[in-house]
C-alpha positions in Angstrom: -0.1 0.0 0.0 1.2 3.4 -0.7 1.4 6.3 1.4 -1.8 7.9 0.5 -3.7 9.7 3.1 -7.3 8.1 3.4 -9.2 8.9 6.6 -12.2 6.4 7.3 -14.7 7.0 9.7 -17.8 5.1 10.5 -20.8 6.8 11.6 -23.6 4.0 14.0 -21.0 1.5 12.7 -17.6 -0.5 13.6 -15.3 -0.1 10.7 -13.6 -3.8 10.9 -9.9 -4.3 9.2 -11.9 -6.0 5.9 -14.1 -2.8 5.4 -10.6 -0.6 6.1 -9.0 -3.1 3.6 -11.6 -3.0 0.7 -11.4 1.0 1.0 -8.0 1.3 0.4 -8.3 -1.1 -2.3 -10.6 0.6 -4.0 -9.2 4.3 -3.4 -5.8 2.9 -5.1 -7.8 3.5 -8.2 -8.3 7.3 -7.5 -4.6 7.7 -6.7 -3.6 6.1 -9.9 -5.9 8.9 -12.3 -4.4 11.7 -10.1 -1.3 12.2 -8.2 -2.4 15.3 -7.0 -4.9 14.0 -4.3 -3.7 15.7 -0.9 -6.6 13.4 1.0 -9.7 11.2 0.8 -11.9 11.2 3.4 -14.3 8.5 3.6 -17.2 8.4 5.9 -19.2 5.3 6.1 -23.1 5.7 7.9 -25.4 2.9 9.2 -28.7 4.6 8.6 -32.1 3.1 9.0 -35.3 4.5 7.5 -38.2 4.7 10.0 -40.6 4.9 7.1 -43.4 2.2 6.6 -41.2 -0.6 7.6 -37.6 -0.3 9.0 -34.9 -1.0 6.0 -31.4 -0.6 6.6 -29.3 1.6 4.4 -25.4 2.4 4.2 -24.2 5.7 3.1 -20.6 6.1 1.8 -19.6 9.7 1.3 -16.3 10.5 0.0 -14.6 13.8 -0.2 -11.1 14.4 -2.0 -9.3 17.2 -1.4 -6.9 18.5 -4.2 -6.2 21.8 -5.9 -9.2 23.6 -6.4 -12.9 23.1 -5.4 -13.1 19.9 -3.1 -14.7 16.7 -4.7 -18.0 15.5 -2.5 -20.0 12.3 -3.6 -22.6 10.4 -1.6 -24.5 6.9 -2.1 -26.8 5.2 -0.6 -27.9 1.6 -1.1 -29.1 -1.4 0.9 -25.2 -3.1 0.7 -22.1 -1.6 2.4 -19.8 -3.2 0.4 -21.9 -1.9 -3.0 -22.2 1.8 -1.6 -18.6 2.3 -1.1 -18.0 1.0 -5.1 -20.7 3.2 -5.7 -19.1 6.0 -4.5 -15.2 5.3 -5.4 -16.6 5.1 -9.6 -18.3 8.1 -8.9 -15.0 9.7 -7.4 -13.2 8.1 -10.5 -15.4 9.6 -12.9 -15.2 13.4 -11.2 -11.7 13.0 -11.6 -11.2 12.1 -14.5 -13.6 14.5 -16.2 -11.6 17.2 -14.4 -8.7 16.3 -16.0 -10.3 15.9 -19.2 -11.7 19.6 -19.4 -8.1 20.6 -17.9 -6.6 19.2 -21.2 -9.1 20.4 -23.1 -8.7 24.7 -21.9 -5.2 23.7 -21.9 -4.9 23.1 -25.4 -7.3 25.4 -26.5 -5.3 28.6 -27.3 -6.3 31.2 -29.6 -5.1 34.7 -30.5 -6.7 37.2 -28.6 -9.1 39.8 -31.2 -9.7 43.1 -30.1 -13.0 44.9 -31.4 -11.9 48.3 -31.3 -9.0 49.9 -33.4 -6.0 50.5 -31.2 -3.8 53.4 -32.6 -0.1 52.7 -33.3 2.2 54.5 -30.8 5.9 55.4 -31.2 8.9 54.7 -29.8 11.0 57.5 -28.3 
């Protein structure tokens, strides 16, 4: 495992070593795409919906701290591992999109066209 800073916290649940290992394995995919990630925070939450029937739901929230605005994603499903997987996939798509837009902006250089007539100035 590399020296990437990954902070994993559990809300209303105990984190086992297998859950931590799964999060680290899945998160390595994110660090492979972008090496400038400062920190990844993962919050895993166990919620019980008190609606018609008590339904257990797992929420996985991911926060990527990177130069620029942070990326925040939240996924809620009935399976913890499914929530983790979908959260990492969403963060991965966001990182790839950001990288792609950064490359496009960098490559689309063009001359600036002033609509006004500028007078020529003599150099003394």
